[in-house]
LOZA-959792 format. One record per residue (C-alpha): x, y, z; residue in three letters. Coordinates in pm, whole numbers, plus 50000, padded with zeros to 5 digits. Layout:
N
XYZALA/...
end
This chain:
226
887968765319640MET/885268792619515HIS/886678827819607VAL/884508854119660LEU/886408890119637VAL/884878916819706VAL/886868953319644GLU/886308980919465ASP/890108993519357ASP/890798973319048PRO/894088969219070LYS/894348955319410ILE/890658931719301ALA/893048923318998SER/896498912419197HIS/893848895119437LEU/892308870719175GLN/896138864419018GLN/897298854919357GLY/894218829319397LEU/894138816819054GLN/898048813119106SER/897198784519418SER/894818765019218GLY/891288786119318HIS/889008803719121GLN/887998836719196ALA/884998859919100GLN/885208897119178SER/882688922419222VAL/883428956519343ALA/880318966819530ALA/878498956219868GLY/875088952119735GLU/876038926919469PRO/878258911719683ALA/875518901919923LEU/872938886919626ARG/875938869319491LEU/877648851719884ALA/873548844419919LEU/872528824619611GLU/875508804319542ARG/877658782719760PRO/881748799719791PHE/884408783919949ASP/885708820220096LEU/884828857720114ILE/887638881620064LEU/886108916320183LEU/886978948320170ASP/885018973220436LEU/885379009520221MET/882719001219944LEU/880969020219744PRO/877269016519840ASP/877128989020169LEU/880098989820402SER/881838959620426GLY/880978958420797TYR/877018959520669GLU/877418931720458VAL/879118913420682LEU/876218920220949ARG/873918906320683ARG/875628874420567LEU/875638862120948ARG/872028871820973GLU/870808854420746SER/872768824620854ASP/875678822720586CYS/878528804220752SER/880908810420415THR/884338819020593PRO/885218861220578VAL/888818875120540PHE/888708912420578VAL/890618932220356LEU/891298967620450THR/893518999720500ALA/891599003820869ARG/893658991321103GLY/892989004021401GLY/892298980021726ILE/888208994121712ASP/887748983921355ASP/889358950121392LYS/886998939821721VAL/884288954121535GLN/884838932121231GLY/885788901821429LEU/882858906821657ASP/880578909021331LEU/881608872921272GLY/884758878821033ALA/887168845521041ASP/890138868120961ASP/891498906220922TYR/894098914220720LEU/895598952320673VAL/896618967120335LYS/899078968920209PRO/899878933120274PHE/901728904620102SER/899448878719869ILE/901938852520022VAL/900448862320350GLU/896948863220243LEU/897808826120035GLN/899708816320408ALA/896338820920636ARG/893848807320386ILE/895848773920381ARG/896348778920786ALA/892428784720800PHE/891138752820598PHE/893508733520752ARG/892568735921069ARG/888348743020965ALA/888488714920668GLN/891188703520608PRO/890688681020303ASP/889838713320053LEU/893988719320064VAL/895558701819828GLU/898758689020011ARG/901178676319772VAL/901958689319438LEU/903378665719175ARG/905608670618866VAL/907118639518781GLY/908928622619067ALA/909178654519208LEU/906918662919476THR/906358693519713LEU/904078689420070ASP/902458724820091GLN/901688717520435VAL/904988712320608GLU/907258733020279ARG/909318703320208LYS/910308689619818VAL/911578655519789GLU/912608634819489HIS/913888600419498ALA/913958594819877GLY/915768630919950LYS/914018656520065HIS/915338691020146ALA/913418724820365SER/912598751320169LEU/911928787020321THR/908418803520268GLU/909808824419952ARG/911338798319817GLU/908428776719844TYR/905778799919675GLN/908638801219388LEU/908738766919335LEU/905038757319428ALA/904538786519114MET/906698766318879LEU/905338733918976MET/901658749718904ARG/902908756518547ASN/904888732118428PRO/906758738418084ASP/905748772718106THR/907738800618101PRO/907288824518379LEU/908288862818328THR/910348872718637ARG/907478902218666ALA/905068874218696VAL/907308856818972LEU/907818884419147SER/904328898319145ASP/902708862519252ARG/905868855419532VAL/906238891019659TRP/903038908819622GLY/901788941919416TYR/904288958919648SER/907608940419522PHE/909808964119350ASP/910358944819034THR/913878961518947GLY/915778942519185THR/917048909419150ASN/915538892219375VAL/913638866819163VAL/917298855518980ASP/918938851019356VAL/915928830019496TYR/916268806819161VAL/919718803519273SER/918558791319620TYR/916238768519461LEU/918478756519200ARG/921368746119472LYS/918688725419753LYS/917308707719380LEU/920478697719251ALA/921248684519614ASP/917888662119537LEU/919618652719232GLY/917838675018989LEU/918598701118800ARG/914708713418603PRO/914768750418667ILE/915838763918310ARG/916338798118210THR/914208810617941VAL/916208840017752ARG/914688869417743GLY/911658855417953ILE/912388841118298GLY/912088807318373TYR/910598774118360ALA/910328740918538LEU/911118713118291ASP/908878681118339SER/911208657618182ALA/913808669318412SER/911878659518700CYS/911438617618564ALA/
end
């Protein structure tokens, strides 16, 4: 999918772009309402992530003008304004979902998948494959040689990241950022703990594909997924 990120905080915008790209999406970022409105009306986007507090037009005004222009692109509002009145106003203006900051990139990814499963299921890549290893992104099941195991949300996100980047070492910092979000404390050993959980479930399927890359992090060995 092609996603337009409208966010004036460079750190959050970068985090959103990285998280979307890790899910296989294309992401373009703008930091103000006027250019966002022009882009959204000129180019075909599959989704718009819209902050409300922008330096020129407010997100509310951008949303109002989009809907008045018969732009039907789905819009997810991402904002620090979490009051009931704010949510009602955003949804009444035509927003399709509303997330309050700070939020986890994992929750955003899950909401995007859920929305497009309902609205346009053909846009969601259901199964990831590396060799004979498959990961069902709807049912959260990993399968190999006729055996399968169910995954928790974090296990799924971690394995999906590794499978989208086979044979590529991913640092613990990258994994923690993409799976647990920008507010995650990278000083903990939670990545190692969840890699251990994943290794056990994959070993039950007869596989040991996750290798430790000394001084870096982890990688999925595609040759081990045959």
